[in-house]
C-alpha positions in Angstrom: -48.8 110.7 277.2 -45.2 112.5 278.0 -46.8 116.2 277.9 -49.8 118.2 279.1 -52.5 119.6 277.3 -51.1 123.3 277.9 -47.7 122.0 276.8 -49.0 120.5 273.6 -51.3 123.7 273.0 -47.8 125.7 273.6 -46.1 123.9 270.7 -49.0 124.9 268.4 -49.1 128.3 269.4 -45.6 128.8 268.7 -46.2 127.1 265.2 -49.0 129.3 264.5 -46.9 132.6 265.4 -44.3 131.8 262.7 -46.9 130.9 260.2 -46.4 127.0 259.8 -48.7 124.3 259.8 -48.9 121.9 262.6 -49.9 118.2 262.4 -51.3 116.8 266.0 -51.2 113.2 265.4 -53.1 110.6 267.3 -53.4 106.8 267.0 -56.2 105.5 265.9 -59.6 107.5 265.3 -59.5 110.3 267.5 -63.2 111.0 267.9 -63.1 108.0 270.1 -61.0 108.3 273.6 -58.7 110.8 271.7 -59.3 113.9 274.2 -59.8 115.6 270.9 -62.6 117.6 272.1 -60.6 119.7 274.5 -57.9 120.6 271.7 -60.5 121.4 269.0 -61.9 123.6 271.8 -58.5 125.3 272.2 -58.0 126.0 268.6 -61.6 127.4 268.1 -61.1 130.0 271.2 -57.8 130.9 269.6 -59.2 131.3 266.0 -56.9 128.7 264.7 -58.5 126.9 261.4 -58.1 123.0 261.8 -59.0 119.9 260.2 -59.8 116.9 261.9 -58.8 113.8 259.3 -60.5 110.5 260.7 -58.5 107.5 261.4 -59.3 103.8 261.6 -60.6 103.3 264.8 -59.5 100.0 266.5 -62.7 98.6 266.9 -62.8 98.4 263.1 -59.4 97.2 262.8 -60.0 94.4 265.3 -62.9 93.0 263.4 -60.7 92.8 260.4 -58.2 91.1 262.3 -60.8 88.9 263.7 -62.4 88.5 260.3 -65.8 88.9 261.9 -68.9 91.1 261.2 -70.3 92.5 264.7 -74.1 92.7 263.4 -75.3 89.5 262.4 -78.8 88.7 261.4 -80.6 87.2 264.5 -77.8 87.5 266.5 -76.7 91.4 267.3 -77.9 94.2 265.4 -76.2 96.6 267.7 -72.6 97.3 268.5 -72.0 99.6 271.8 -68.6 101.1 271.8 -67.5 102.1 275.2 -65.0 101.3 278.1 -64.7 100.3 281.7 -64.4 102.9 284.5 -60.8 103.8 285.4 -59.0 107.3 286.3 -61.9 108.7 284.2 -65.4 107.7 285.5 -68.2 106.2 283.7 -71.6 107.7 284.3 -73.5 104.8 286.1 -76.1 104.5 283.3 -73.4 103.6 280.9 -71.7 101.2 283.2 -70.7 97.8 281.6 -73.3 96.1 283.8 -76.0 98.5 282.7 -74.8 98.0 279.0 -74.5 94.3 279.4 -78.5 93.9 279.7 -78.9 94.6 275.9 -76.8 91.6 275.2 -75.6 93.6 272.4 -72.0 93.3 270.4 -69.6 95.3 272.6 -66.6 96.5 272.0 -64.7 97.7 275.5 -61.6 100.2 274.8 -59.0 100.8 277.8 -60.2 98.4 279.8 -58.0 94.9 279.4 -55.6 95.6 282.0 -58.8 95.1 284.5 -60.0 92.1 282.6 -61.5 89.8 285.5 -63.3 92.9 286.5 -64.9 93.6 283.5 -65.9 90.0 283.0 -67.6 90.0 286.4 -69.4 93.2 285.5 -71.0 91.9 282.3 -71.7 88.5 283.9 -73.4 90.6 286.7 -75.4 92.9 283.8 -76.9 89.5 281.9 -74.4 88.2 279.5 -73.9 84.1 280.4 -70.3 83.4 281.3 -70.2 81.1 278.4 -70.7 84.6 275.9 -67.5 84.7 273.4 -64.7 87.1 274.1 -62.1 87.9 271.4 -59.2 90.5 272.9 -57.1 91.7 270.1 -53.9 93.5 271.2 -52.0 96.2 268.5 -54.7 95.1 266.0 -53.3 95.5 262.2 -50.0 96.0 263.8 -47.3 93.7 262.6 -47.0 92.1 266.0 -51.2 91.9 266.7 -52.0 89.1 268.9 -55.5 87.5 269.3 -56.9 85.4 272.5 -60.0 83.8 272.2 -62.1 82.8 275.4 -65.4 83.4 277.2 -66.2 85.5 280.0 -65.8 82.7 282.4 -62.1 82.2 281.0 -61.2 85.2 279.3 -59.1 87.0 282.7 -56.8 83.9 282.8 -56.0 83.2 279.2 -55.2 87.1 279.0 -52.9 87.0 282.0 -51.4 83.9 280.3 -50.5 85.7 277.3 -49.2 89.0 278.9 -51.7 91.3 277.6 -52.0 94.9 279.8 -52.6 97.2 277.3 -53.2 98.6 273.7 -56.1 95.6 273.1 -59.6 95.6 272.2 -61.8 93.6 274.2 -65.0 92.3 272.0 -67.8 90.4 273.9 -70.7 89.0 271.1 -72.6 86.0 270.7 -71.4 86.9 266.9 -68.1 85.4 267.3 -69.5 81.5 267.7 -72.7 81.6 266.2 -75.3 80.3 263.7 -76.9 83.4 262.4 -79.8 84.0 259.7 -78.5 85.1 256.3 -79.0 88.5 255.2 -82.3 89.5 252.7 -79.6 91.8 250.8 -78.6 89.1 248.8 -82.1 87.4 248.6 -83.1 86.4 245.1 -86.9 87.8 245.9 -85.6 91.3 247.4 -85.5 93.8 245.0 -83.4 97.3 245.5 -81.8 100.1 244.4 -79.4 97.7 242.0 -81.2 94.7 241.3 -84.9 93.6 240.8 -86.2 90.7 242.3 -85.8 87.4 240.1 -88.6 85.3 241.7 
């Protein structure tokens, strides 16, 4: 980021004084690690009207790139969206090690540059070293890159691929598992659009 929050706000303040409409464009979905709350709070203090237009979060663009559902019956019904600790700390109860105890599908933002540490922390928290991992760099972009492995070997694979940023880490047994079929399409299952046929 080349400018500080105060510098961003100064540009918006100047535009507001001139009666202009300003677009503050974020990459991905601003609601996830977008540092948007502090900007919205500043707008509210200044009395500015604003709208937030959602984007596609990189964790969901990553699912599309992988052609993968994160919640498979009998495997994982929970998706944890998180990041490793870096310059901005993480509450201890939400450390990767603590969250790993759930065994859920995990999408980890802003952490591929410390992949070895991430893998160690996840294994220490309860994931098996053989747990499948997928790294998707620049999901949905023309130069998208996908690297697959396990917690045991993904660090080396990421280094070999030269991936150091702009990548989502997905850790899940969903990436390589036999799963139960959903009951949604079962003939004996009725719902609002279809009566059971058996």
